[in-house]
C-alpha positions as CSV (number, residue, x, y, z in Angstrom):
1,M,-18.1,-46.1,-10.1
2,E,-14.6,-46.9,-8.9
3,H,-13.3,-46.7,-12.4
4,A,-14.9,-43.2,-12.9
5,A,-13.4,-42.0,-9.6
6,L,-10.0,-43.3,-10.6
7,Q,-10.2,-41.4,-14.0
8,L,-11.3,-38.2,-12.3
9,A,-8.4,-38.5,-9.8
10,G,-6.1,-39.2,-12.8
11,I,-7.2,-36.1,-14.5
12,G,-6.4,-34.1,-11.4
13,L,-2.9,-35.7,-11.1
14,L,-2.2,-35.1,-14.8
15,A,-3.3,-31.5,-14.5
16,L,-0.8,-31.1,-11.6
17,V,2.0,-32.5,-13.6
18,C,1.1,-30.2,-16.5
19,Q,1.1,-27.2,-14.3
20,W,4.5,-28.1,-12.9
21,I,6.0,-28.7,-16.3
22,A,4.7,-25.4,-17.5
23,W,6.1,-23.6,-14.4
24,Q,9.5,-25.3,-15.0
25,L,9.7,-24.4,-18.7
26,R,8.1,-20.9,-18.2
27,L,5.4,-21.7,-20.7
28,P,1.6,-20.9,-20.4
29,A,0.0,-23.9,-18.7
30,I,-2.7,-24.1,-21.4
31,L,-0.1,-25.5,-23.8
32,T,0.9,-28.5,-21.6
33,L,-2.7,-29.1,-20.6
34,L,-3.9,-29.2,-24.2
35,V,-1.1,-31.5,-25.3
36,A,-1.8,-33.8,-22.4
37,G,-5.5,-33.8,-23.2
38,I,-4.9,-34.7,-26.9
39,A,-2.5,-37.4,-25.8
40,A,-5.0,-38.9,-23.4
41,G,-7.9,-38.6,-25.8
42,P,-7.6,-39.0,-29.6
43,V,-4.0,-40.3,-29.5
44,T,-4.2,-43.1,-27.0
45,G,-7.9,-43.3,-26.2
46,V,-7.3,-43.6,-22.5
47,L,-9.7,-40.7,-21.7
48,A,-13.3,-40.5,-23.2
49,P,-15.0,-37.5,-21.5
50,D,-18.4,-38.1,-23.1
51,A,-18.4,-41.7,-21.7
52,L,-17.0,-40.6,-18.4
53,L,-19.4,-37.7,-17.7
54,G,-22.3,-38.5,-20.0
55,E,-25.1,-35.9,-19.8
56,L,-23.2,-34.0,-17.1
57,L,-20.5,-32.9,-19.5
58,F,-22.5,-30.1,-21.1
59,P,-23.7,-28.5,-17.8
60,L,-20.2,-28.8,-16.3
61,V,-18.6,-27.1,-19.3
62,S,-21.3,-24.4,-19.2
63,L,-20.8,-23.7,-15.4
64,A,-17.0,-23.7,-15.8
65,V,-17.1,-21.2,-18.7
66,A,-19.5,-19.1,-16.6
67,V,-17.0,-19.0,-13.8
68,I,-14.0,-18.2,-16.1
69,L,-15.9,-15.3,-17.7
70,F,-17.1,-14.0,-14.4
71,E,-13.6,-14.1,-13.0
72,G,-12.2,-12.3,-16.0
73,A,-14.9,-9.7,-15.7
74,L,-13.9,-9.0,-12.1
75,T,-10.6,-7.7,-13.3
76,L,-12.1,-5.2,-15.7
77,S,-11.9,-1.9,-13.9
78,F,-12.8,1.1,-16.0
79,R,-10.4,3.2,-13.9
80,E,-7.5,1.0,-15.0
81,L,-8.6,1.2,-18.6
82,G,-8.6,5.0,-18.5
83,G,-5.1,5.1,-17.1
84,H,-3.2,3.0,-19.7
85,G,-3.3,5.0,-22.9
86,R,-5.2,5.5,-26.1
87,T,-3.5,2.5,-27.7
88,V,-4.8,0.0,-25.1
89,R,-8.3,1.5,-25.4
90,R,-8.2,1.2,-29.2
91,L,-6.9,-2.4,-29.1
92,V,-9.7,-3.6,-26.8
93,T,-12.4,-1.8,-28.8
94,W,-11.6,-1.1,-32.4
95,G,-9.0,-3.9,-32.4
96,V,-11.5,-6.4,-31.4
97,L,-13.8,-5.3,-34.2
98,I,-11.1,-5.3,-36.8
99,T,-9.8,-8.8,-35.8
100,G,-13.3,-10.2,-35.7
101,L,-14.2,-8.9,-39.1
102,I,-11.0,-10.2,-40.8
103,G,-11.4,-13.5,-39.0
104,T,-15.0,-13.8,-40.2
105,G,-14.1,-13.0,-43.8
106,A,-11.2,-15.5,-43.8
107,A,-13.3,-18.2,-42.2
108,Y,-16.0,-17.7,-44.9
109,L,-13.6,-17.7,-47.8
110,L,-11.1,-20.3,-46.7
111,L,-13.1,-22.7,-44.5
112,D,-16.3,-22.7,-46.6
113,L,-18.4,-21.8,-43.7
114,S,-21.7,-19.9,-43.8
115,W,-21.6,-16.2,-42.8
116,Q,-23.2,-17.2,-39.5
117,M,-20.7,-19.8,-38.5
118,A,-17.8,-17.7,-39.8
119,S,-18.9,-14.8,-37.6
120,V,-19.0,-17.1,-34.5
121,L,-15.4,-18.3,-35.2
122,G,-14.2,-14.8,-36.0
123,A,-15.7,-13.5,-32.7
124,L,-14.2,-16.4,-30.7
125,L,-10.6,-15.8,-31.8
126,V,-10.3,-12.1,-30.9
127,V,-9.3,-12.8,-27.3
128,T,-5.8,-13.3,-26.0
129,G,-6.0,-13.4,-22.2
130,P,-3.6,-13.0,-19.3
131,T,-3.0,-16.7,-18.8
132,V,-1.0,-16.9,-22.0
133,V,0.2,-13.3,-22.4
134,L,1.7,-12.8,-18.9
135,P,4.0,-15.9,-18.9
136,L,5.3,-14.8,-22.3
137,L,6.0,-11.3,-21.1
138,Q,8.0,-12.6,-18.2
139,T,10.5,-14.2,-20.5
140,L,10.3,-11.5,-23.3
141,R,11.7,-8.6,-21.3
142,A,10.7,-6.0,-23.9
143,K,10.7,-2.3,-23.4
144,E,8.5,-1.2,-20.6
145,N,5.9,0.7,-22.7
146,L,5.4,-2.4,-24.9
147,T,5.1,-4.6,-21.9
148,Q,2.5,-2.4,-20.4
149,I,0.5,-2.3,-23.7
150,L,0.5,-6.1,-24.1
151,R,-0.1,-6.7,-20.4
152,W,-3.2,-4.5,-20.2
153,E,-4.5,-5.6,-23.6
154,G,-4.3,-9.2,-22.4
155,I,-6.2,-8.5,-19.1
156,L,-8.9,-6.3,-20.6
157,I,-9.6,-8.1,-23.8
158,D,-10.8,-11.3,-22.1
159,P,-14.1,-10.0,-20.8
160,V,-14.6,-7.4,-23.6
161,G,-14.0,-10.1,-26.3
162,A,-16.2,-12.6,-24.4
163,I,-19.1,-10.2,-24.4
164,G,-18.8,-9.8,-28.1
165,A,-18.5,-13.5,-28.7
166,V,-21.6,-14.2,-26.6
167,L,-23.6,-11.6,-28.5
168,V,-22.6,-13.0,-31.9
169,Y,-23.3,-16.5,-30.8
170,E,-26.7,-15.5,-29.5
171,F,-27.5,-13.9,-32.9
172,V,-26.5,-17.0,-34.8
173,A,-28.1,-19.6,-32.5
174,L,-31.4,-17.7,-32.3
175,G,-31.4,-17.1,-36.0
176,G,-31.2,-20.8,-36.7
177,S,-34.1,-21.7,-34.5
178,V,-36.9,-19.8,-36.3
179,D,-38.7,-20.1,-39.6
180,A,-36.9,-18.8,-42.6
181,G,-39.7,-16.5,-43.6
182,N,-39.4,-14.1,-40.7
183,A,-36.0,-15.2,-39.5
184,A,-34.4,-11.7,-39.5
185,A,-37.2,-9.9,-37.6
186,H,-37.7,-12.8,-35.2
187,T,-33.9,-13.1,-34.6
188,L,-33.6,-9.4,-33.8
189,L,-36.5,-9.6,-31.4
190,L,-35.0,-12.6,-29.6
191,F,-31.5,-11.0,-29.7
192,G,-33.0,-8.0,-28.0
193,K,-34.6,-10.2,-25.4
194,T,-31.3,-11.9,-24.7
195,A,-29.6,-8.6,-24.3
196,L,-32.4,-7.3,-22.0
197,I,-32.2,-10.4,-19.8
198,G,-28.4,-10.6,-19.8
199,F,-27.8,-6.9,-19.0
200,G,-30.9,-6.6,-16.8
201,L,-30.1,-9.6,-14.6
202,G,-26.4,-8.9,-14.6
203,I,-26.8,-5.3,-13.5
204,A,-29.5,-6.0,-11.0
205,G,-27.6,-9.0,-9.6
206,G,-24.3,-7.1,-9.5
207,Y,-25.8,-4.1,-7.8
208,L,-27.8,-6.0,-5.2
209,W,-25.0,-8.4,-4.4
210,G,-22.6,-5.5,-4.2
211,L,-24.8,-4.0,-1.5
212,V,-24.6,-7.3,0.4
213,L,-20.8,-7.2,0.2
214,R,-20.4,-3.5,0.9
215,H,-22.6,-3.5,4.1
216,N,-21.3,-6.9,5.3
217,W,-24.9,-8.4,5.4
218,L,-23.1,-11.7,5.1
219,P,-20.1,-12.8,7.2
220,R,-16.9,-12.0,5.5
221,K,-15.9,-15.6,5.5
222,L,-18.9,-16.3,3.3
223,H,-18.3,-13.5,0.8
224,S,-16.4,-15.5,-1.7
225,F,-18.6,-18.6,-1.4
226,G,-21.7,-16.6,-1.5
227,T,-20.6,-14.7,-4.6
228,L,-19.9,-17.9,-6.4
229,M,-23.2,-19.4,-5.5
230,M,-25.1,-16.2,-6.4
231,M,-23.3,-16.0,-9.8
232,L,-24.1,-19.6,-10.6
233,T,-27.7,-19.1,-9.5
234,L,-28.2,-16.0,-11.7
235,Y,-26.5,-17.9,-14.6
236,S,-29.0,-20.8,-14.2
237,I,-32.0,-18.4,-13.9
238,S,-31.0,-16.4,-16.9
239,N,-30.6,-19.6,-19.0
240,T,-34.0,-20.8,-17.8
241,L,-35.6,-17.5,-18.9
242,F,-33.8,-17.6,-22.2
243,H,-31.3,-20.1,-23.7
244,E,-27.6,-19.2,-23.3
245,S,-28.3,-15.7,-22.0
246,G,-26.5,-16.7,-18.7
247,L,-23.0,-16.1,-20.1
248,L,-23.9,-12.5,-20.8
249,T,-25.5,-12.2,-17.4
250,V,-22.4,-13.3,-15.4
251,T,-20.0,-11.2,-17.4
252,V,-22.1,-8.1,-16.8
253,M,-22.4,-8.9,-13.1
254,G,-18.6,-9.3,-12.8
255,V,-18.0,-6.0,-14.6
256,W,-20.5,-4.2,-12.4
257,L,-19.0,-5.6,-9.1
258,A,-15.5,-4.7,-10.3
259,N,-16.5,-1.0,-10.8
260,M,-19.0,-0.6,-7.9
261,R,-17.6,1.7,-5.2
262,G,-16.9,0.2,-1.8
263,V,-17.3,-3.4,-2.8
264,P,-14.4,-5.5,-1.4
265,T,-13.6,-7.8,-4.4
266,Q,-10.1,-8.6,-3.4
267,P,-11.0,-11.6,-1.2
268,I,-13.3,-12.9,-4.0
269,I,-10.4,-12.6,-6.5
270,E,-8.1,-14.5,-4.1
271,F,-10.7,-17.2,-3.5
272,K,-11.1,-17.8,-7.3
273,E,-7.4,-18.6,-7.7
274,T,-7.5,-22.2,-6.5
275,L,-10.9,-22.7,-8.1
276,S,-9.5,-21.3,-11.4
277,I,-6.6,-23.6,-11.5
278,L,-8.8,-26.6,-10.7
279,L,-11.5,-25.6,-13.3
280,I,-9.1,-24.5,-16.0
281,S,-6.8,-27.5,-15.7
282,G,-9.5,-30.1,-15.6
283,L,-11.6,-28.4,-18.2
284,F,-8.9,-28.2,-20.8
285,I,-7.7,-31.7,-20.4
286,L,-11.3,-32.8,-20.9
287,L,-11.9,-30.5,-23.9
288,A,-8.8,-31.5,-25.6
289,A,-9.5,-35.2,-25.0
290,R,-12.9,-34.7,-26.8
291,L,-11.1,-34.0,-30.0
292,T,-11.5,-36.9,-32.4
293,T,-9.4,-38.1,-35.3
294,D,-12.2,-37.1,-37.6
295,Q,-12.0,-33.5,-36.3
296,L,-8.2,-33.4,-36.5
297,S,-8.5,-34.6,-40.1
298,L,-10.4,-31.5,-40.9
299,L,-7.2,-29.4,-40.2
300,T,-6.1,-29.4,-43.9
301,W,-4.4,-26.6,-45.7
302,P,-7.5,-24.2,-45.5
303,A,-7.3,-24.3,-41.7
304,W,-3.6,-23.5,-41.8
305,A,-4.3,-20.7,-44.3
306,F,-6.9,-19.3,-41.9
307,L,-4.3,-19.4,-39.2
308,A,-1.8,-17.5,-41.4
309,V,-4.4,-14.8,-42.1
310,L,-5.0,-14.2,-38.4
311,V,-1.3,-14.0,-37.6
312,A,0.1,-12.3,-40.7
313,V,-2.9,-10.1,-41.7
314,A,-5.4,-9.5,-39.0
315,R,-3.0,-8.8,-36.1
316,P,-0.6,-6.5,-38.0
317,L,-3.4,-4.5,-39.6
318,T,-5.1,-4.2,-36.2
319,V,-1.9,-3.0,-34.5
320,W,-1.1,-0.5,-37.4
321,I,-4.6,1.1,-37.2
322,C,-4.8,1.2,-33.4
323,T,-1.3,2.7,-33.0
324,L,-1.8,5.6,-35.4
325,G,-0.6,8.7,-33.7
326,S,0.7,6.8,-30.7
327,G,4.4,7.7,-31.2
328,L,5.5,4.1,-31.5
329,D,8.1,3.5,-34.2
330,W,8.0,0.6,-36.8
331,R,10.1,-1.7,-34.6
332,E,7.7,-1.4,-31.7
333,K,4.7,-1.9,-33.9
334,T,6.3,-5.0,-35.4
335,L,6.8,-6.6,-32.0
336,L,3.2,-5.7,-30.9
337,A,1.9,-7.2,-34.2
338,F,3.8,-10.5,-33.6
339,I,2.4,-11.1,-30.1
340,S,-1.2,-12.2,-29.9
341,P,-1.5,-15.8,-28.4
342,R,-5.0,-17.1,-28.0
343,G,-5.9,-18.6,-24.6
344,I,-8.3,-20.2,-22.3
345,V,-11.5,-18.3,-22.9
346,A,-11.3,-19.0,-26.7
347,A,-11.0,-22.7,-26.1
348,A,-13.6,-23.0,-23.4
349,V,-16.2,-20.9,-25.2
350,A,-15.5,-22.6,-28.6
351,S,-16.2,-26.0,-27.0
352,L,-19.4,-24.7,-25.3
353,F,-20.7,-23.1,-28.5
354,S,-19.8,-26.1,-30.5
355,L,-21.8,-28.4,-28.3
356,R,-24.8,-26.1,-28.5
357,L,-24.7,-25.4,-32.2
358,T,-24.2,-29.0,-33.0
359,S,-27.3,-29.8,-31.1
360,L,-29.1,-27.2,-33.3
361,N,-27.7,-29.0,-36.4
362,M,-25.9,-25.9,-37.5
363,P,-23.6,-26.7,-40.5
364,G,-19.9,-26.2,-39.8
365,A,-20.2,-26.4,-36.0
366,E,-17.8,-29.3,-36.0
367,L,-15.0,-27.0,-37.2
368,L,-15.1,-24.6,-34.3
369,V,-13.2,-26.7,-31.8
370,P,-10.4,-28.1,-34.0
371,V,-9.7,-24.7,-35.7
372,T,-9.7,-22.9,-32.3
373,F,-7.3,-25.4,-30.8
374,L,-5.0,-25.2,-33.9
375,V,-4.9,-21.4,-33.4
376,I,-4.2,-21.7,-29.7
377,I,-1.4,-24.2,-29.9
378,S,0.2,-22.7,-32.9
379,T,0.3,-19.1,-31.6
380,V,1.4,-20.1,-28.1
381,V,4.3,-22.3,-29.4
382,M,5.4,-19.9,-32.1
383,Q,5.3,-16.8,-30.1
384,S,6.8,-18.3,-26.9
385,L,9.8,-19.5,-28.9
386,M,10.3,-16.5,-31.2
387,A,9.2,-13.4,-29.3
388,R,12.4,-12.9,-27.4
389,P,14.8,-13.4,-30.3
390,L,12.6,-11.0,-32.3
391,A,12.8,-8.4,-29.5
392,G,16.6,-8.7,-29.5
393,L,16.8,-8.4,-33.3
394,L,14.6,-5.3,-33.2
395,N,16.8,-3.9,-30.3
396,L,13.7,-3.7,-28.1
397,S,15.0,-5.8,-25.2
398,R,15.5,-4.1,-21.9
399,P,18.9,-4.0,-20.3
400,T,19.7,-6.3,-17.5
401,P,17.2,-5.6,-14.8
402,R,18.7,-4.2,-11.6
403,G,15.6,-3.2,-9.5
404,F,14.4,-4.8,-6.3
405,L,11.2,-6.5,-5.4
406,I,11.0,-6.2,-1.6
407,I,8.6,-8.4,0.3
408,G,7.2,-6.2,3.0
409,A,6.4,-2.5,3.4
410,N,7.3,-2.2,7.1
411,P,9.8,0.3,8.5
412,V,12.8,-1.9,7.6
413,A,11.6,-2.4,4.0
414,R,10.7,1.2,3.6
415,A,14.1,2.4,4.9
416,V,16.0,0.1,2.5
417,A,13.7,0.8,-0.5
418,S,13.9,4.6,0.0
419,T,17.7,4.6,0.0
420,L,17.8,2.4,-3.1
421,Q,15.3,4.5,-4.9
422,E,17.2,7.7,-4.1
423,N,20.3,6.2,-5.8
424,G,18.5,5.4,-9.0
425,F,17.4,1.8,-8.4
426,K,13.8,0.7,-9.2
427,V,12.0,-0.7,-6.1
428,L,8.6,-2.3,-5.7
429,L,7.3,-3.3,-2.2
430,T,4.5,-5.7,-1.5
431,D,2.5,-6.0,1.7
432,N,-1.0,-7.0,2.8
433,S,-1.0,-4.4,5.6
434,W,-3.0,-1.4,4.5
435,D,-1.3,0.9,7.0
436,A,2.2,-0.1,5.8
437,V,1.2,0.3,2.2
438,Q,-0.2,3.8,2.9
439,E,2.9,4.8,4.7
440,A,5.1,3.6,1.8
441,R,2.9,5.5,-0.7
442,T,3.3,8.6,1.4
443,M,7.1,8.2,1.1
444,G,6.7,8.0,-2.7
445,L,7.6,4.3,-2.9
446,P,5.8,2.0,-5.4
447,V,3.9,-0.7,-3.6
448,Y,1.5,-3.5,-4.3
449,Y,-1.2,-4.1,-1.8
450,G,-2.1,-7.8,-1.4
451,D,-0.6,-11.3,-1.4
452,P,2.5,-11.3,-3.8
453,L,1.9,-15.0,-4.4
454,S,-1.7,-14.7,-5.6
455,E,-3.0,-15.0,-9.1
456,H,-4.1,-11.3,-8.9
457,A,-0.5,-10.4,-8.2
458,A,0.6,-12.5,-11.2
459,Q,-1.6,-10.3,-13.4
460,H,-1.0,-6.9,-11.7
461,L,2.4,-7.1,-10.1
462,E,4.6,-5.3,-12.6
463,L,8.1,-6.8,-12.5
464,T,9.6,-4.8,-15.4
465,G,13.1,-3.9,-14.5
466,I,13.2,-6.1,-11.4
467,G,16.4,-8.1,-11.0
468,H,16.6,-8.9,-7.3
469,L,14.3,-10.1,-4.5
470,L,14.8,-9.1,-0.9
471,P,12.5,-10.8,1.7
472,L,12.1,-8.1,4.4
473,S,8.8,-9.3,5.9
474,P,8.5,-10.4,9.6
475,Y,6.8,-13.6,8.4
476,R,9.4,-16.2,7.7
477,E,7.1,-18.5,5.7
478,L,6.0,-15.7,3.4
479,N,9.7,-14.8,2.9
480,N,10.6,-18.4,2.0
481,L,7.6,-19.0,-0.3
482,A,8.2,-15.7,-2.1
483,A,11.8,-16.5,-2.7
484,L,10.9,-19.9,-4.2
485,H,8.0,-18.5,-6.1
486,F,9.9,-15.6,-7.8
487,E,13.3,-17.3,-8.4
488,P,12.3,-18.6,-11.9
489,Q,11.3,-15.0,-12.9
490,V,14.0,-13.0,-11.1
491,G,16.9,-15.4,-11.9
492,E,19.2,-17.7,-10.1
493,G,21.6,-16.0,-7.7
494,K,19.4,-12.9,-7.6
495,V,17.0,-14.0,-4.9
496,Y,18.1,-13.7,-1.3
497,R,17.0,-14.9,2.1
498,L,17.5,-13.6,5.7
499,A,19.2,-15.5,8.5
500,V,16.8,-17.6,10.5
501,K,18.4,-17.0,13.8
502,A,21.4,-14.9,14.7
503,G,24.6,-16.8,14.2
504,K,22.9,-20.1,13.3
505,K,22.5,-21.8,10.0
506,P,19.1,-22.8,8.7
507,Q,17.6,-26.1,9.7
508,P,18.1,-29.1,7.4
509,R,14.5,-28.8,6.2
510,H,15.2,-25.2,5.1
511,D,18.5,-26.2,3.5
512,Q,16.7,-28.5,1.1
513,A,14.6,-25.8,-0.4
514,L,16.4,-22.6,0.4
515,G,20.0,-23.6,1.1
516,H,21.1,-22.5,-2.4
517,L,19.9,-19.0,-1.8
518,P,22.5,-16.5,-0.5
519,V,21.9,-15.0,3.0
520,A,21.6,-11.3,2.7
521,F,23.7,-9.0,4.9
522,G,25.2,-11.8,7.0
523,E,24.4,-14.8,9.3
524,D,23.8,-12.5,12.3
525,V,21.3,-10.3,10.5
526,T,17.8,-11.4,11.0
527,F,14.6,-9.4,10.4
528,A,14.2,-9.0,14.2
529,R,17.7,-7.6,14.4
530,L,17.1,-5.1,11.5
531,S,13.7,-4.1,13.0
532,S,15.2,-3.5,16.4
533,L,18.0,-1.3,14.9
534,I,15.6,0.8,12.9
535,A,13.3,1.2,15.8
536,R,16.2,2.5,17.9
537,G,17.1,5.2,15.4
538,A,19.6,3.4,13.1
539,A,20.0,5.1,9.7
540,I,20.9,3.9,6.3
541,Q,23.7,6.0,4.8
542,C,25.6,6.2,1.5
543,M,29.5,6.3,1.9
544,P,31.7,6.8,-1.2
545,I,34.7,4.5,-1.4
546,S,38.0,5.7,-2.9
547,S,41.7,4.9,-2.9
548,T,42.0,7.1,0.2
549,T,38.7,6.3,1.9
550,K,38.0,2.7,2.7
551,I,35.3,0.9,4.6
552,E,37.7,0.6,7.6
553,D,37.6,4.4,7.8
554,Y,33.8,4.5,8.1
555,R,33.9,1.7,10.7
556,T,36.3,3.8,12.8
557,Q,34.2,6.9,12.3
558,H,31.0,5.0,13.5
559,Q,32.9,3.2,16.3
560,D,32.5,-0.1,14.5
561,R,28.7,0.2,14.5
562,L,28.3,-0.2,10.8
563,L,26.5,-2.9,9.0
564,P,27.3,-3.1,5.2
565,L,24.2,-3.7,3.0
566,F,25.1,-2.9,-0.6
567,A,27.8,-1.4,-2.8
568,F,27.1,0.1,-6.2
569,T,29.0,1.7,-9.1
570,P,28.2,4.9,-10.9
571,G,27.1,2.8,-13.8
572,G,24.4,1.1,-11.8
573,R,25.9,-2.3,-11.0
574,I,25.1,-3.3,-7.5
575,R,26.4,-6.0,-5.1
576,I,24.6,-7.2,-2.0
577,A,26.6,-8.2,1.2
578,T,26.0,-11.9,1.9
579,A,27.2,-14.4,4.4
580,E,28.7,-16.6,1.8
581,E,31.3,-14.2,0.5
582,S,33.7,-11.6,2.0
583,F,32.2,-8.2,1.2
584,V,34.8,-5.5,0.6
585,P,33.6,-2.4,-1.3
586,R,35.9,-1.4,-4.1
587,S,37.4,1.9,-5.0
588,G,34.8,3.9,-7.0
589,E,31.9,2.2,-5.5
590,T,29.4,3.7,-3.0
591,L,28.7,1.7,0.1
592,I,25.2,1.6,1.5
593,G,25.4,0.7,5.2
594,L,23.3,0.8,8.3
595,T,24.8,2.9,11.1
596,Y,23.5,2.4,14.6
597,A,24.1,3.5,18.2
598,E,24.0,0.2,20.0
599,T,26.8,-0.9,22.3
600,G,28.5,-4.3,22.0
601,S,26.6,-5.6,25.0
602,E,23.2,-4.5,23.5
603,V,24.1,-6.3,20.3
604,M,24.9,-9.5,22.1
605,E,21.7,-9.3,24.2
606,A,19.7,-8.8,21.0
607,Q,21.3,-11.9,19.5
608,R,20.6,-13.9,22.6
609,T,17.0,-12.7,22.5
610,E,16.7,-13.7,18.9
611,R,18.0,-17.2,19.7
612,R,15.3,-17.7,22.3
613,R,12.6,-16.3,20.0
614,P,10.3,-19.1,18.8
615,A,10.1,-19.7,15.0
616,A,7.6,-17.5,13.3
């Protein structure tokens, strides 16, 4: 018992290390998790999942896959699908079908599989997924239209492809369990039963539970926990009524909840983030560790040829057909055709299907897992390393980003963002205050409603063109965490912090984590100071600087009540006033400054008040 507990704790610690390494290297975490699992399993033999979990392994994998599919389905909003163009709709419908058919044919011809097993493998490998696509896009920095296409394809194709894979699997699994004489008719009957139970329970469960959430018949603090338990209960009931229909049930339930009016799914999505990291990390280490040397020995030249067909034939043909009449040129189509990494759903569902089909003695089931893992690791590594150079070669990389991600949508953040946007700089505000978000939208400012550090934000927060981060929230901890969280994406030296207290340097504990970040606007400029000035009628103004008009002239004009914020050139280069460097606008630049009507005594009193204010 103690040995098992130590191994489970070790898996958790190994998963944490893998997630940290992936974050440092800006790689999809699935890659480090799979490599660690293979090293712990078939390479060293330290981890033996079947011996560790025994008969619990299959139920745990089943429940984990159900949670992953349900979570993916919760992001499938038909409203979002309709707003992102014909190309995305084609890629997640016709593209799935084309890729699946080509993958099926290649598996049948190259891997010597039956048509049934080939169709399962082909259906498994149509999905990409946001967990592998989004980290790649953050380093790719391709043109915005291509980023949007790839981003939404990755988000939407997970649940769509999963439904298709489950249906194909059901057809194959049920067909192998009946007598050969009436196999076709019996299989179609059972397939219809599976679809009836899956869609029936999924829709009924989604609708009834949606009513519970909409009318708050359950305390809000239990919404997320209750949703998880209800989903797992429906999954188990569905599987009891008919084998393996539960995956279809939970996927349909998730899609229904995502599109049901008035259902607050945001807290559920946030709750799933920690659960997702835990399940995904542990699951993939376990699944990779289950690989055996015998399975790896099956990866001979036919498996590599199958991979080549998926990458060099299926994806380019799919993109070419789905982008007909889209207006994309050959360079853009080439980049889209190159990027299609496989991800978490493919690996999890392949392992689940392999376990089930092996128990049914289906020939070729042993190939599902090693071939799927070969495709995942190869596509993630190849495309992570080569996508950005290819984008540069095709001249599809975006220019240096100069936009601003602003933490907060309060009056201070709105005033700064509005001025920057009026002068041609992209801005994006984030806040979890609905009133602040609505006010920002009324002003025509782009804004994200929710926690900017959440996994939902990682999938939906569009950072295209963002090159700076300004923390203008009244919550110091949120400002600090956001600065550390986004620094790898925005870039070193482009993430700023505000002074903690007027005229004082940060505490040593802040120095360790945030001391390297420049202090925006000066050591005396705290959020409370900015908020007080804005509340008293201070205004942000643009002041051209020339050889005859300098900043001193504007200081005199405003009786020294001028706080410099930014300076930008006509070409779009922008500098931010910081405490670390002397800020002197140059001739030809435009100064953005805050002008206010406070007297010197009021300023000093505000600073004394700020010093007495307890830490937020």
